[in-house]
ZADO-1210 file (C-alpha; in nm, 4 decimals, padded with zeros to 6 digits):
<atoms>
<atom x="-10.5982" y="-03.1243" z="04.5844" code="ALA" pos="1"/>
<atom x="-10.7942" y="-03.1070" z="04.2586" code="LEU" pos="2"/>
<atom x="-10.6648" y="-02.7588" z="04.1881" code="HIS" pos="3"/>
<atom x="-10.3149" y="-02.8874" z="04.2638" code="SER" pos="4"/>
<atom x="-10.3556" y="-03.1436" z="03.9849" code="VAL" pos="5"/>
<atom x="-10.3670" y="-02.8542" z="03.7387" code="VAL" pos="6"/>
<atom x="-10.1042" y="-02.6537" z="03.9319" code="TRP" pos="7"/>
<atom x="-09.8449" y="-02.9324" z="03.9234" code="TYR" pos="8"/>
<atom x="-09.9259" y="-03.0231" z="03.5618" code="ALA" pos="9"/>
<atom x="-09.8702" y="-02.6636" z="03.4537" code="SER" pos="10"/>
<atom x="-09.5544" y="-02.6367" z="03.6619" code="SER" pos="11"/>
<atom x="-09.4138" y="-02.9476" z="03.4994" code="ALA" pos="12"/>
<atom x="-09.4983" y="-02.8636" z="03.1382" code="PHE" pos="13"/>
<atom x="-09.5274" y="-02.4861" z="03.0918" code="ASN" pos="14"/>
<atom x="-09.1593" y="-02.4552" z="03.0049" code="ASN" pos="15"/>
<atom x="-09.1835" y="-02.7301" z="02.7438" code="ALA" pos="16"/>
<atom x="-09.5062" y="-02.5775" z="02.6106" code="PHE" pos="17"/>
<atom x="-09.3445" y="-02.2384" z="02.5525" code="LEU" pos="18"/>
<atom x="-09.0542" y="-02.4029" z="02.3713" code="GLN" pos="19"/>
<atom x="-09.2642" y="-02.6359" z="02.1555" code="ARG" pos="20"/>
<atom x="-09.5622" y="-02.4179" z="02.0696" code="SER" pos="21"/>
<atom x="-09.3970" y="-02.0741" z="02.0674" code="HIS" pos="22"/>
<atom x="-09.0439" y="-02.1609" z="01.9574" code="GLN" pos="23"/>
<atom x="-08.8800" y="-02.0062" z="02.2628" code="MET" pos="24"/>
<atom x="-08.5253" y="-02.0957" z="02.3545" code="SER" pos="25"/>
<atom x="-08.4593" y="-02.2723" z="02.6843" code="VAL" pos="26"/>
<atom x="-08.3301" y="-01.9474" z="02.8343" code="ALA" pos="27"/>
<atom x="-08.6245" y="-01.7411" z="02.7084" code="GLU" pos="28"/>
<atom x="-08.8803" y="-01.9908" z="02.8353" code="ALA" pos="29"/>
<atom x="-08.7001" y="-02.0092" z="03.1694" code="GLY" pos="30"/>
<atom x="-08.7087" y="-01.6311" z="03.1970" code="TYR" pos="31"/>
<atom x="-09.0853" y="-01.6199" z="03.1467" code="TRP" pos="32"/>
<atom x="-09.1422" y="-01.9047" z="03.3913" code="ILE" pos="33"/>
<atom x="-08.9459" y="-01.7065" z="03.6535" code="ALA" pos="34"/>
<atom x="-09.1529" y="-01.3928" z="03.5860" code="VAL" pos="35"/>
<atom x="-09.4770" y="-01.5904" z="03.6063" code="LEU" pos="36"/>
<atom x="-09.3665" y="-01.7517" z="03.9332" code="SER" pos="37"/>
<atom x="-09.3150" y="-01.4059" z="04.0831" code="ALA" pos="38"/>
<atom x="-09.6627" y="-01.3064" z="03.9675" code="ILE" pos="39"/>
<atom x="-09.8007" y="-01.6174" z="04.1368" code="ALA" pos="40"/>
<atom x="-09.6482" y="-01.4877" z="04.4611" code="GLY" pos="41"/>
<atom x="-09.8618" y="-01.1741" z="04.4293" code="PHE" pos="42"/>
<atom x="-10.1629" y="-01.3972" z="04.3671" code="GLY" pos="43"/>
<atom x="-10.0977" y="-01.5803" z="04.6943" code="THR" pos="44"/>
<atom x="-10.0812" y="-01.2494" z="04.8837" code="PHE" pos="45"/>
<atom x="-10.3956" y="-01.1222" z="04.7121" code="PHE" pos="46"/>
<atom x="-10.5864" y="-01.4396" z="04.8010" code="GLY" pos="47"/>
<atom x="-10.5162" y="-01.3994" z="05.1707" code="GLY" pos="48"/>
<atom x="-10.5771" y="-01.0252" z="05.1680" code="PHE" pos="49"/>
<atom x="-10.9053" y="-01.0503" z="04.9741" code="ALA" pos="50"/>
<atom x="-11.0420" y="-01.3353" z="05.1857" code="ALA" pos="51"/>
<atom x="-10.9598" y="-01.1473" z="05.5094" code="ASP" pos="52"/>
<atom x="-11.1084" y="-00.8175" z="05.3938" code="ARG" pos="53"/>
<atom x="-11.4249" y="-00.9630" z="05.2415" code="LEU" pos="54"/>
<atom x="-11.4966" y="-01.1938" z="05.5352" code="SER" pos="55"/>
<atom x="-11.4707" y="-00.8979" z="05.7746" code="VAL" pos="56"/>
<atom x="-11.6630" y="-00.6560" z="05.5540" code="ARG" pos="57"/>
<atom x="-11.9582" y="-00.8917" z="05.5058" code="PHE" pos="58"/>
<atom x="-11.9155" y="-01.0732" z="05.8395" code="ASN" pos="59"/>
<atom x="-11.9136" y="-01.4044" z="05.6549" code="ASP" pos="60"/>
<atom x="-11.6312" y="-01.6566" z="05.6768" code="ARG" pos="61"/>
<atom x="-11.7492" y="-01.8330" z="05.3645" code="ARG" pos="62"/>
<atom x="-11.5411" y="-01.5819" z="05.1680" code="TRP" pos="63"/>
<atom x="-11.2404" y="-01.7930" z="05.2695" code="TYR" pos="64"/>
<atom x="-11.3718" y="-02.0584" z="05.0316" code="LEU" pos="65"/>
<atom x="-11.5524" y="-01.8318" z="04.7864" code="TRP" pos="66"/>
<atom x="-11.2376" y="-01.6331" z="04.7025" code="VAL" pos="67"/>
<atom x="-11.0286" y="-01.9371" z="04.6002" code="PRO" pos="68"/>
<atom x="-11.3356" y="-02.0944" z="04.4363" code="GLY" pos="69"/>
<atom x="-11.3979" y="-01.7903" z="04.2168" code="ILE" pos="70"/>
<atom x="-11.0267" y="-01.7556" z="04.1340" code="ALA" pos="71"/>
<atom x="-11.0008" y="-02.1245" z="04.0455" code="THR" pos="72"/>
<atom x="-11.2988" y="-02.0952" z="03.8130" code="LEU" pos="73"/>
<atom x="-11.1480" y="-01.7837" z="03.6515" code="LEU" pos="74"/>
<atom x="-10.8358" y="-01.9873" z="03.5725" code="CYS" pos="75"/>
<atom x="-11.0265" y="-02.1848" z="03.3097" code="VAL" pos="76"/>
<atom x="-11.0810" y="-01.9104" z="03.0471" code="PRO" pos="77"/>
<atom x="-10.7240" y="-01.7897" z="03.1033" code="PHE" pos="78"/>
<atom x="-10.6026" y="-02.1471" z="03.0437" code="GLN" pos="79"/>
<atom x="-10.7959" y="-02.1793" z="02.7192" code="PHE" pos="80"/>
<atom x="-10.6547" y="-01.8516" z="02.5869" code="ILE" pos="81"/>
<atom x="-10.2982" y="-01.9107" z="02.7140" code="ALA" pos="82"/>
<atom x="-10.2696" y="-02.2600" z="02.5707" code="TYR" pos="83"/>
<atom x="-10.4730" y="-02.2247" z="02.2509" code="LEU" pos="84"/>
<atom x="-10.3746" y="-01.8841" z="02.1147" code="SER" pos="85"/>
<atom x="-10.0985" y="-01.8936" z="01.8509" code="PRO" pos="86"/>
<atom x="-09.9829" y="-01.5389" z="01.9321" code="HIS" pos="87"/>
<atom x="-09.7305" y="-01.4581" z="02.2046" code="ARG" pos="88"/>
<atom x="-09.8857" y="-01.1133" z="02.2494" code="ALA" pos="89"/>
<atom x="-10.2011" y="-01.2906" z="02.3690" code="VAL" pos="90"/>
<atom x="-10.0412" y="-01.5920" z="02.5382" code="VAL" pos="91"/>
<atom x="-09.8092" y="-01.4117" z="02.7793" code="LEU" pos="92"/>
<atom x="-10.0697" y="-01.1684" z="02.9251" code="PRO" pos="93"/>
<atom x="-10.3073" y="-01.4639" z="02.9579" code="SER" pos="94"/>
<atom x="-10.0407" y="-01.6540" z="03.1497" code="PHE" pos="95"/>
<atom x="-10.0091" y="-01.3549" z="03.3841" code="VAL" pos="96"/>
<atom x="-10.3806" y="-01.3759" z="03.4660" code="GLY" pos="97"/>
<atom x="-10.3649" y="-01.7544" z="03.4875" code="LEU" pos="98"/>
<atom x="-10.0709" y="-01.7699" z="03.7281" code="MET" pos="99"/>
<atom x="-10.2117" y="-01.4904" z="03.9450" code="PHE" pos="100"/>
<atom x="-10.5517" y="-01.6598" z="03.9800" code="MET" pos="101"/>
<atom x="-10.4022" y="-02.0068" z="04.0160" code="ALA" pos="102"/>
<atom x="-10.2088" y="-01.9029" z="04.3285" code="ALA" pos="103"/>
<atom x="-10.4997" y="-01.7307" z="04.5058" code="VAL" pos="104"/>
<atom x="-10.6055" y="-02.0549" z="04.6757" code="PHE" pos="105"/>
<atom x="-10.2916" y="-02.0971" z="04.8871" code="PHE" pos="106"/>
<atom x="-10.3516" y="-01.8511" z="05.1707" code="ALA" pos="107"/>
<atom x="-10.7262" y="-01.9087" z="05.2253" code="PRO" pos="108"/>
<atom x="-10.6814" y="-02.2866" z="05.2083" code="SER" pos="109"/>
<atom x="-10.4132" y="-02.2873" z="05.4757" code="PHE" pos="110"/>
<atom x="-10.6072" y="-02.0354" z="05.6858" code="ALA" pos="111"/>
<atom x="-10.9183" y="-02.2537" z="05.6856" code="MET" pos="112"/>
<atom x="-10.7165" y="-02.5653" z="05.7577" code="THR" pos="113"/>
<atom x="-10.5916" y="-02.3919" z="06.0729" code="GLN" pos="114"/>
<atom x="-10.9367" y="-02.2562" z="06.1615" code="ALA" pos="115"/>
<atom x="-11.1077" y="-02.5939" z="06.1283" code="LEU" pos="116"/>
<atom x="-10.8488" y="-02.7839" z="06.3302" code="ALA" pos="117"/>
<atom x="-10.8375" y="-02.7781" z="06.7079" code="THR" pos="118"/>
<atom x="-10.5340" y="-02.6142" z="06.8666" code="LEU" pos="119"/>
<atom x="-10.3382" y="-02.9366" z="06.9218" code="ARG" pos="120"/>
<atom x="-10.4181" y="-03.0705" z="06.5757" code="MET" pos="121"/>
<atom x="-10.3141" y="-02.7717" z="06.3647" code="ARG" pos="122"/>
<atom x="-09.9706" y="-02.9011" z="06.2728" code="SER" pos="123"/>
<atom x="-10.1168" y="-03.2392" z="06.1772" code="VAL" pos="124"/>
<atom x="-10.3936" y="-03.0717" z="05.9752" code="ALA" pos="125"/>
<atom x="-10.1435" y="-02.8606" z="05.7803" code="THR" pos="126"/>
<atom x="-09.9173" y="-03.1570" z="05.7127" code="SER" pos="127"/>
<atom x="-10.2201" y="-03.3598" z="05.6005" code="LEU" pos="128"/>
<atom x="-10.3252" y="-03.0810" z="05.3635" code="LEU" pos="129"/>
<atom x="-09.9775" y="-03.0662" z="05.2097" code="LEU" pos="130"/>
<atom x="-09.9607" y="-03.4457" z="05.1919" code="PHE" pos="131"/>
<atom x="-10.2911" y="-03.4698" z="05.0044" code="ILE" pos="132"/>
<atom x="-10.2070" y="-03.1786" z="04.7737" code="GLN" pos="133"/>
<atom x="-09.8714" y="-03.3301" z="04.6867" code="THR" pos="134"/>
<atom x="-09.9921" y="-03.6901" z="04.6629" code="LEU" pos="135"/>
<atom x="-10.2903" y="-03.6150" z="04.4395" code="ILE" pos="136"/>
<atom x="-10.1617" y="-03.3018" z="04.2646" code="GLY" pos="137"/>
<atom x="-09.8074" y="-03.4111" z="04.1892" code="ASN" pos="138"/>
<atom x="-09.9049" y="-03.7771" z="04.1628" code="GLY" pos="139"/>
<atom x="-10.1738" y="-03.7302" z="03.8990" code="PHE" pos="140"/>
<atom x="-10.1213" y="-03.3879" z="03.7397" code="GLY" pos="141"/>
<atom x="-09.7960" y="-03.4323" z="03.5431" code="PRO" pos="142"/>
<atom x="-09.8412" y="-03.8036" z="03.4728" code="SER" pos="143"/>
<atom x="-10.1987" y="-03.7738" z="03.3413" code="VAL" pos="144"/>
<atom x="-10.1075" y="-03.4683" z="03.1342" code="THR" pos="145"/>
<atom x="-09.8101" y="-03.6519" z="02.9853" code="GLY" pos="146"/>
<atom x="-10.0286" y="-03.9537" z="02.9088" code="LEU" pos="147"/>
<atom x="-10.2896" y="-03.7362" z="02.7359" code="ILE" pos="148"/>
<atom x="-10.0161" y="-03.5617" z="02.5360" code="SER" pos="149"/>
<atom x="-09.8718" y="-03.8959" z="02.4253" code="ASP" pos="150"/>
<atom x="-10.2146" y="-04.0179" z="02.3158" code="ARG" pos="151"/>
<atom x="-10.2776" y="-03.6988" z="02.1171" code="LEU" pos="152"/>
<atom x="-09.9295" y="-03.6900" z="01.9605" code="ALA" pos="153"/>
<atom x="-10.0119" y="-03.9031" z="01.6515" code="PRO" pos="154"/>
<atom x="-10.2846" y="-03.6558" z="01.5537" code="SER" pos="155"/>
<atom x="-10.1477" y="-03.3247" z="01.6772" code="PHE" pos="156"/>
<atom x="-09.7682" y="-03.3768" z="01.6801" code="GLN" pos="157"/>
<atom x="-09.5929" y="-03.0964" z="01.8743" code="GLN" pos="158"/>
<atom x="-09.9286" y="-02.9380" z="01.9611" code="ASN" pos="159"/>
<atom x="-10.0363" y="-03.2426" z="02.1611" code="SER" pos="160"/>
<atom x="-09.9039" y="-03.0859" z="02.4824" code="LEU" pos="161"/>
<atom x="-10.1075" y="-02.7715" z="02.4143" code="ARG" pos="162"/>
<atom x="-10.4330" y="-02.9697" z="02.4105" code="TYR" pos="163"/>
<atom x="-10.3311" y="-03.1914" z="02.7011" code="ALA" pos="164"/>
<atom x="-10.2836" y="-02.8829" z="02.9209" code="LEU" pos="165"/>
<atom x="-10.6250" y="-02.7510" z="02.8139" code="VAL" pos="166"/>
<atom x="-10.7916" y="-03.0835" z="02.8970" code="ILE" pos="167"/>
<atom x="-10.6292" y="-03.1158" z="03.2399" code="ILE" pos="168"/>
<atom x="-10.7182" y="-02.7520" z="03.3078" code="GLY" pos="169"/>
<atom x="-11.0890" y="-02.8393" z="03.3068" code="VAL" pos="170"/>
<atom x="-11.0285" y="-03.0103" z="03.6428" code="VAL" pos="171"/>
<atom x="-11.0335" y="-02.6560" z="03.7853" code="ASN" pos="172"/>
<atom x="-11.4112" y="-02.6475" z="03.7282" code="VAL" pos="173"/>
<atom x="-11.4410" y="-02.9584" z="03.9469" code="TRP" pos="174"/>
<atom x="-11.2171" y="-02.7957" z="04.2095" code="ALA" pos="175"/>
<atom x="-11.4265" y="-02.4770" z="04.2102" code="ALA" pos="176"/>
<atom x="-11.7422" y="-02.6811" z="04.2711" code="VAL" pos="177"/>
<atom x="-11.5825" y="-02.8332" z="04.5816" code="HIS" pos="178"/>
<atom x="-11.4940" y="-02.4896" z="04.7195" code="TYR" pos="179"/>
<atom x="-11.8614" y="-02.3970" z="04.6792" code="LEU" pos="180"/>
<atom x="-11.9778" y="-02.7209" z="04.8420" code="LEU" pos="181"/>
<atom x="-11.7362" y="-02.6732" z="05.1310" code="GLY" pos="182"/>
<atom x="-11.8616" y="-02.3200" z="05.1932" code="SER" pos="183"/>
<atom x="-12.2122" y="-02.4453" z="05.2724" code="ARG" pos="184"/>
<atom x="-12.1102" y="-02.5822" z="05.6124" code="THR" pos="185"/>
<atom x="-11.8009" y="-02.3699" z="05.6794" code="LEU" pos="186"/>
<atom x="-11.9560" y="-02.1306" z="05.9312" code="ARG" pos="187"/>
<atom x="-12.1024" y="-02.4136" z="06.1358" code="HIS" pos="188"/>
<atom x="-11.7796" y="-02.6141" z="06.1210" code="ASP" pos="189"/>
<atom x="-11.5679" y="-02.3199" z="06.2422" code="VAL" pos="190"/>
<atom x="-11.8150" y="-02.2518" z="06.5238" code="GLU" pos="191"/>
<atom x="-11.7877" y="-02.6131" z="06.6380" code="VAL" pos="192"/>
<atom x="-11.4086" y="-02.5898" z="06.6422" code="THR" pos="193"/>
<atom x="-11.4219" y="-02.2643" z="06.8405" code="GLU" pos="194"/>
<atom x="-11.6543" y="-02.4223" z="07.0969" code="LYS" pos="195"/>
<atom x="-11.4179" y="-02.7164" z="07.1361" code="LEU" pos="196"/>
<atom x="-11.1321" y="-02.4713" z="07.1953" code="ALA" pos="197"/>
<atom x="-11.3162" y="-02.3133" z="07.4905" code="THR" pos="198"/>
<atom x="-11.4092" y="-02.6388" z="07.6613" code="THR" pos="199"/>
</atoms>
């Protein structure tokens, strides 16, 4: 949910950011958003693939939380470069890394939601995950980012959105910490669920 705060904020404002801070036309900004969305799709696939392979290779299910945790933390330097650099030649490659890493969490998060829920509760668990992600992510991400941008506007004018996106991006550090905290009990929690499934 915390990572979704940044995800939804970026989704809402990246187009406007490219237009305001890099003087792109609506069509040009839309083109790059479409390209970056496709790259995010590869990030989702990579997240699931990496978590599966690493958990099997090291016989440790905690990789299902470590992979998205590491990727979420790696988003932060990409965000700083993507939003703060004045040069398109730096910004666009940074956005590629940002969008790829930002989407890694999807597959492992849904996989662990299914693994931690008992058989008859899996649909409820998935719907609850989506509900929380949407409620917190979409509820707070764009609105808080917009509020920060408005507050910074008198001092930074059209660059206020740039700094607002950097500030909201720091929430990814908080999200990464929670992935790490969750991994501490993951193996035990999954074992409990598996035992319940056999009784």
